[in-house]
N, C-alpha and C positions, 0 to 999 in steps of 0.2 A: 748634958742635954742640948739638943739642937735648938737653935733660936727659931723664931717665927719666920724669919727671912730665909733661913736654910731649908726649912720645911717647904716653903713655897717653891724654892728653886728645885728641890728634889721632886716635888709633885709635877712641876712643868717638864722636867727631864723625863720622868716616867711616861708622861702623856705623849711627848714627842717620840719616844721609843715605840710606844704602842701604835701611834699613827703610822710610823714608818713600816712596822711589821704588817699592819693592815693593808697599806699600799702595795707592799711586796706580794701579799697573799692575793690581792685583787689582780695584780699584774699576771701572776702565775695562772689564775683562774681564766682571765681573758685569753692568755696564750693557749691554754688547753681547749677552750671553746672554739678558737679560730682553727686549731689543728683538726678538731673533730668536724667542723663544718667543711673544711677542705677535703677531708677524707670522704664525706658524704657526697660532695659534688663530683669527686673523681669516680665514685662508684656508680653514679646514676647512668652514664652512657653504657657501662658494662651490663647493667641490669636490663636496659632497653634492648641492647643487642641480643642478650640471651633470650628475652621474650620474643623478639622478632624471629630468631632462629628456631625457637620452639614452635611458633605459629606456622612457619614455613614447613617444618617437618610434619606437623599435623595435617596441613593441606596436601602435602605430597603423599601422605600415607592413605588417603581416601581411595577406595577402589573405583575403577572406571565403570561407567554404565554398560551393561551388556546389550547385545544386539536384539535380544528377545524382547526387551522392554520397548524398543522403538518400533518393532514390528507388530505390536499388539493392536488389534483393530476392534472397534466397538461392534458387537454382533447386530445391534439395532441401528440401521442407517436410513435416513430419510433424504431423498433427493429433492432439493428445493430449486433445481435448475429448470426453468420453464422451457428452455431450448430443447431439452430431451423430449418432452411431450410434443413440441412442435415438429421435430424431425420424424416422429412416429405418427404424426397426424392425429393425435389423441387430444390435444389441447382444444378447448372450446373456442369457437370463432363467434364474433359478434355479427349476427345476421343483419340487424338494422332494418330499415324500411326498404321495401322492394322498389319504391319510386325514387330513392336517392341515387345519385350518381356522383362519384364512383361508389361501388358497393363496399360495404364495411366488412364483408366476410373474407378476411385475410389475416395472415400472421405478419407479413411484411408487404408493403406496397411501394412500388417504384413510381416516382413522379418526375417527368421530363418536361422542362419549360425552356422556351427559346424567346428571348426578347430582342429588341433592336440592337443591343450591344453585346450581350453575353448569352451563354448557354449554361444551364444549371440542371443537375440531376440529383435527386434526394431519395433516400430510403426511409420510410416511416414505419413505425411499429404500431400495432393495434392498441397498445396500452399507453401510448404517449403521443401528445400532439407535436412534439419536437422531433426533428429528423435524427435517425440513428447514424446514418452515413450521408455524406454530401460531397459533391465534386462540382466545380464551376470553373469557367474560364477567367473569373476574377482572381483566381490564385496566380501568383507571379510565376510559379514553376511551370504552369501550363501556358500562360499568356506570352511568355518570352519565346516559346517554341512555335507559336502560331502566327501566321501572317494576318489572319482575321479571327476575331473571337466569336463569330456567329455563323461561320460557313459550315459546309458539310464536313470538312476535315476537322473542325473544332468539335462537332458533335461526335465524330468517331473517336477522337482523343479523349473526350469526357467519358465515353462508354468504356474504353479500355482501362482508364485509371480507376473508374468506379468499380469495374469488375474485379480488379486486383484488390481493392480495399475490401470488397465484400468477401473475397476468398480469405483474406487475412482475418476478418471478423467472424468467419464461420457461417455466413449467411449465403447459401447457394441457391435458394429458391425464393421467389417473390412474385407478386401479382403485378402485372403491368397492363393497364388499359388506357390506350391513347384516345384522344378525341377523334371520332370517325373521319372528319374531313381533313385531318392532318396526319392520319395514320400512314397513308401511302406516299407521303412526301419523302424526298431523298434524305433529308436530315434525320427524320425519325427512323427510317429504314437503316441508315448507316449506324445510328446509335444502337438499335436492336441487334444488329449483326455483331457489333463490337462486344456487346454484353454476352451474347451467346458464345462467341469465340473465346471469351474469357472464362467460360465454365459456369455461367449463371443460367439457370432455368427460369424463364419468365412465366411460370405458372406454379401453382401449389396443388398438392394432392387433395382430394376430397376428404373431409374429416370423417374418421372412423367412429361410429357410434357403438353403443352397447349392443344394438340389434344386429349389427354387421359383424361383430367379433365372433360369435359362434359359427357363422357361415365361413368366416375366414379360417378359423381353426379346423373346421371340418374339411375345408379345401386343402389345407396344408397336410392333414393326416391321411387324406385319401391317396391310394397308390396311383 
């Protein structure tokens, strides 16, 4: 029979063997887990690349829009451009008081002013107190080309430049009423001549009312 000391030694030996086997098993398990994680990390870019390729192939496979869809027009259309009615002389004009000067019955009004140092011309709309177009000798592009900023040549230059700007803006007709005692001056006459030569008509047609439309249609239909 084994003594008590031998039994104790045998139990310690068995415990050491079991501990070593457990450590070896844990080492193998850790190695397997590391290999598995490495394979997962190596497979991630491949999966992303495949997904990107699949997305690109789906985008490329979509059909192009046909020309018929772009040419579709809504059958109901409302023109909200007031300039169309102004050119046909159908838009309403604000008559105002007859005693006021200048009269307010206009679509666009031209204002020409000449001070001691500069010449300015402005185009006002009946719907806004601010000028739609303006031209003045205070602008450097005009001032550097003129010997004087208030002479007759300056008035003519302002008229030519403002006429070009009105043509670009699509405003070709406007009302111009100068002060009677300055109307026949050389400066005003040169300005008016420059505006007319630039293709601007300094008067507006009379507004067509509903009473005058039947007569106009009858006149157009008569032989």
